[in-house]
N, C-alpha and C positions, 0 to 999 in steps of 0.2 A: 732605217739605218743603212749606211753605205759600206760599213766595214765587212770584210770577207773573212770568214773563219779559216785559219790555216793550221798546219800541224805545229808550227812554232808559236808559242804563246807570248802574250804580252806580260810584262812584269811591272807592277806598280810599286814604286819606291816611296815609302812614307805613308803611314796610316793615321793621317789627320783628316780634317774635313775634306780637303781636296782629294786625298787618296780614296776615301769612302765614296765620293761622287764619281770618281773614275771607275771604281768597282761596280757601282750600280749601272753606269753607262755600258760597260762591257757585258754585264749580265743581261741587260735588256737587248743588246745586240747579238747575243748568243756567241760571244767571242771567248775563247779560252784565255785565262789569265791567272796569275799568282800575285801575291803581295809580300813585300818585305819591309821591315822597319829596323833602323839601327838601334832602337831601344829594346831592352829585354822585356819590358812590360808596358807597352803604350796603353793609354787610358781606353782606347777604342777596341782593344783586342777581344774582349769578351763579347761585345755587341757584334763585332765583325764575324766571329765564329758562329754566332747564332744566326746572323742574316745570310752568311755564305758558308754553309757547313761543308761543302765539298771542295772548297778552294784552299790551295796550299798557302800557309802563312809562315814565313821565315822571320824570326826575330833575332836581334843581336847583330854582330859584326857582318857586314856585307861580304858575300862570297862571289868573287869575280868569275869563277868557272860557272857557277850556277846562273849568274846574270848573263853570261855570254850565250846561253842557250836561247835567249829571247830574240824575237824579231824586233820588238820595240820595247824600250824602257820608258815608262811614263813616270817622270820624276816630279815629286811634290816641291813647291817653292822653297820650303825650308831646308831641303837637301842640296848641298853644294855639288854641282856637276863635276867639280874637280876631284871628287873623292877617288882615290886610286882604283878601287874596285869598279867604279862606274867608267872611268877612263879606259881601263883594261877591256871591259865588255864592249865599249864603243869601238876600240881598236880591233876587236875580234869580229866586228860586223853588225853589232846591234845599233839601231838608230835611237836617238834620244829626243824625246818630245815632252811637252807638258800638257796640262788639261786644256789650255786655251786653243792649241792646235786641234785637239779632238773636238772641241766645241765648234770651231770654225768649219770643220768638215761637214757638220750637220746643220748649222744655223742657216736659215733662209732669209730671215728679216735683216735689215740693215743694222750695223753695229756702230755705236758711239764708244770710242775707247779713250780712257782718261788715265794719265799717269802724272807724276810729279813728286818731288820730295815732300811736299806738303799740300794740304787742301784737297787731296784726291776724293776723299769720302764726301766732303761737303758738295763739291761740284757734281760728283756722280749722283748723289741724292737729288740735287736741284734739277738736273736734266731729267731724271726719272719723274719727278713731280711735275715738271713742265709738260712732259708727254702725257702723263696721266690726266692732268687738267684739261688737255685737249680731247680726251676721250680715247686715246690710243691704248691698246693692250701692250704693256711694256714690261720687259724682264730686266731687273736691276740686280747686279751681283758681281761676282768675280772675287776680288780681294776684300770685298765688303759684303756682309750678309750671306746670301745664297751663293754657293759655288756655281761657277758658270755652267757646268754640265747639267746640274739640277734644273737650270732654267729651261732646258729643252723639253721638260716634262709638261709644260703648259704652252699653248699657242701664244705667239707674240708678233706684234707689228714692228717692234723696235727693241733692240737690246742695248743697255747702257752698262758698260763694264769698267770697273776700277781695276787697274792692273799695276802690280808692283814690279820693281826692277827684277826681282827673283822670277816672277812669272814670265817676264819678257825675255829672259835669257834663253828660254826654250820655245819661244813663239816665232813661227816662220810663215804662217798662213793667215794672218789677221785680216788684211785688206778691209779696213774699217771704212764706213761711209764718212765718218768724221773722227779725227784723232787729235789729241792735244798732249803736250808736255807743259804742265802749268808753271813749273819752276824747277830749278835744279840748285841744290845746296848740298854741302858735304853730308853724306849719310851712308851707313853700311860700309864704311871704308875698311872694316875688318873682313869684308868679303871680296872687295874689289881691289885691284892693284893701284888705284888712284882715281882722281876725279875724271880723267879722260875715259877710263874704262867704265865707270859708273854712268857718265853722261851718254856715251855711245849705247849703252844698254837701254837707257830710257828712250833714246832716239829710235830704237827698233819699232816703236809703236807707229811710226809714220810710214813704214813699209807698205806700199800698195794702197795707201789711204786716198780717198777721193778728194777730201778737203782736210787740210791741216790747220789747226788753230794754235798759234804761238803767242807767247808773252813778249811783246816788243820791248819790254824793259828788262828782259833777262836773255842775253845773247845765247846762253846755253840751251834755250828751248827752240832756237831757230832751226828749221829742218835742214839737214845736210842731204840734199837730194837734187835731182835734175830739175831744170826749169820746166814749167808746164803744169805743175800741180797747183790747184787752187789753194791759195793761202789767205787766211784771215788772222787778224791780230787783236789782242786786247791789252789794255794798260790803263794806268791811273792818270794819264795825261790826255790832252785833247786828241780825239781820233781823226785820222784822215777819212776820206770818202769810203763808205762801206766797211769801215773798221769800228772797233768798239772801245769806248773810253769814257772820260769824265769831262763834262762841260760845266762851267760856272755860269749861273744865271740868277741875277738879283741877289748875289751873295750866297747862293746855295748850290751845292754840288748835285749834278744830275747824271744818271747813267745815260749814255748816248750811243747811237750808231751814226757815224758821220756827223752831220749837223743836226740830226733829229734827236731831240731830247725825249727820253723814254720814261724815266721814273726818277723822282727826287730821292736823294739819299735818306731823307727823313721818313719815307714810306717803307723802308726796310726795317724788319725786326732785328736782324743780325747787325752787330755793331763792329766798327773798326774799318780802317781803310783796306786792310787785306780782304775783308769780306766784300767790299766793292769790287775788287779784282775777281773774286770767286763768282760773284753775280754776273759780271761781264763775260767771263769765260763760259759760264753756263748758257747765257743768251746766245753767244756766238755759235756754240755747238748745237743748240736747239734750232736756231735759224738754219744751220747747215743741213739739217735733216728734215726741214719743212714743218717743224712744230709751229702752229700758229702763234704769232707774236703776242696776241692778247692773252692766250692761255699761259705763256711763259711769264708775262708780267704779273698775272694774277697769282701764279705759284710763288714767284719771288716775294710778293708782299705778304703771303701767308706763312712763309718759311721762318721758323724761330731758331733754327740752328740745330746741330747735333750734340749729343751728350759728349762731354770730355773735349770739346773743341771750342775754346773761348765761350763756354757755357756760363751764363750768369747764374749764380747760385743764390745770393742773398745780399741785402744791404743791412748792415748792423751799425747803428750809431753813425750813419752817414758814410760808412766805408763799404764799398762794393767788392764782392768776392767773385772771382771768375775761375772756372775749372777748365784748364787747357792741358789735361793730362796726356792727350794725344800728341802734345808737343815733345816728341822723342828725339829731336835733333836740333841743332843750333838754328837752322833756317826757320823751323817752325816757331821757335821761341822769339826770334827776331821779328817775324811777322806779327806775333801777338803783342810784343812790346811796342812796336811802331803803331799798330792798329789801335790798341787801347790807350797808349800813351798820348796819342794825338787828341783824345777826348778829355784829358785831365783839365780841370779848372786851373787857372794861374796860381802858382804857389803850392799846389798839391803834388804828391808823388805816387809812383807805382812801386809797390813792394813785391819783388819777384821771389817766389819759392822755386828752387831748382835743385838738381842733383840726381844721381843714380849711376847707371852704367854709361860711361861716356863714349863708347864705341870708337875710341882713338880720334875723336874730333878735336879741333882747336876751339877753345871758347873765347878767344880774343875778339871775335866778331861781335860779342855781346857788349863790348865796352861803349861804343858810341851811343846806343839807345839807353843804356844804364846811366851814363853820365847825364844824358838829357832828361830822363824821367825819374831817376831813382836816387834816393839817399841811403836806402837800406836794402840789403840782399840777404835772404835766408837760404842756407844751403843744408842739404842732407844727403845721405847715401854714400855709396862706395867711393865715388870720384869727387866728392865735395871739395877735398883738398886741391885737386887738380884745377877745378873751376876757380877757387879762391886765388890760386897762384897766377891765373891768367887774366882775371878781371881787375879793373882799376877804376876807382871812383867811389862807389857806395861803401858804406860800412858793412862788413860781412858778419853775419850771426850764424853760428853752427847749431843745428838741431839734431836731436837723437832719433827723431821719428817724424813722420808727417803730421800727426796731431800736435806734436811739440812745435813743429815749424809753423803751423797755423796759429797756435797760441802766441808765439813770438812775434809773428807778423801783425796780429791783431793788437798786441801791446804797443807796437811801433807806429800804428796807423792813426791818422786823424780824420775827422769828417772831410769828405771830398776825395780821400785817397782811394786807390784800388789795390787790392791784394790779388795777385795772379799766380796760380800754380801753372807753370809751363816749364817742365824740368829740363828740357834740352838734352835729355838722356833717356835711355831705356830703363825699364822698371824692375828688371828681374833680380836685382840684389835684395829687394825688399817686398816685392809683390809678384803675383802670378802674371800680371800684365798691366797695361795702362788703364784698363777698365777698373780693376780693383783699386789701383792707386787713386783714380778719380773718385770712386765711391767713398774711399776712406777720407779724402779731402772734403767731400760734401757732408759726410757724417760729422766731421770735426767742426765745420762751419755751422751746421745745424745745432750742434751742441753748444756753441758759443751763443747762438741766437736764442736758444731756450733759456740760457742763464742771464741774458741781457735784460 
């Protein structure tokens, strides 16, 4: 460890998974630290006191004077750095960082860094599987699975990190071997001052990167940087030389790099045009860090998708049910609607189940695909009325709960139709998170299957 113990301690703000990983990191390094959390009784408090019996733990309202005693404030992603007590401590001289900067100080192996409004987890998992398939020792984590600092406990030849905009707010030292912003659509606008603020935060991932991988069909992912940095692009159109895209051959879509056809769409287990884009982004990133192409293609063909991300659940009386509970913003739901809608047989429809906490988004962007693919829309949750007021086209059906929504959608569906849970909203009005919401959906579908 390169950290040097000083008389002025570090203070970790936030006692979640990230905060605990920071505490373990400082303890291994022999660095003095304390921890605080804005909650009076965070779930991890008991286990923390057991694991770190001699460490100060402050719970409840943040104390600016106490925070100002620290040399570094290590803030968890869920804590807004604009909190008045944090701003006061920074004004008094404390520096503000996150766990990713701590990780980058110690990581020796190259880093592939991935962000975007949607599909981060899918692409991160894919790149990790591609590296594993080649025989590399790879650490995969960050905003998905294992916290970044915990990855340092095992040797690795490559790190693949999913990074949220919240993490990127306090990331200054990333210098990734390859970095991407997959897409940008309105999200977390309750935290940012607007789309420009949100987009610029995502763009921080490109700072110091050796290779940047951008979505050429999304201008907001284009790097705002000086010339001279190697750039690769992906998209669902035909690619230029050494870029990644889709070529048509004998009436079939192929993943391609330049003029080279790599893999037919039918060879993929994951469905939808948006998943073609995810596969292309993963290929571009893996190529950028010299993962053998053959291993990448083998991993792509074996990959069946992640839970709660356009996950096929069941087919009942000819109706296919898909769980996209991770679709917590309008952009994610648009991708799912377009991706699965394009697979519908002529004359069939996609019945969308949506609703929850809208996070101050506009839902008008759903209108075009809903008019194209849907005759019926089932809404639930706190902001169901807001969605109903902004969408135009399908008949709207209100549901009292998610199981009720599944029953209503099933009653509206005919053989060949698709029922898709992709809420375009956060879940905290009804569930502990998107995972519980997806699990409830799967259970409801399985209950219908049992009775069919």
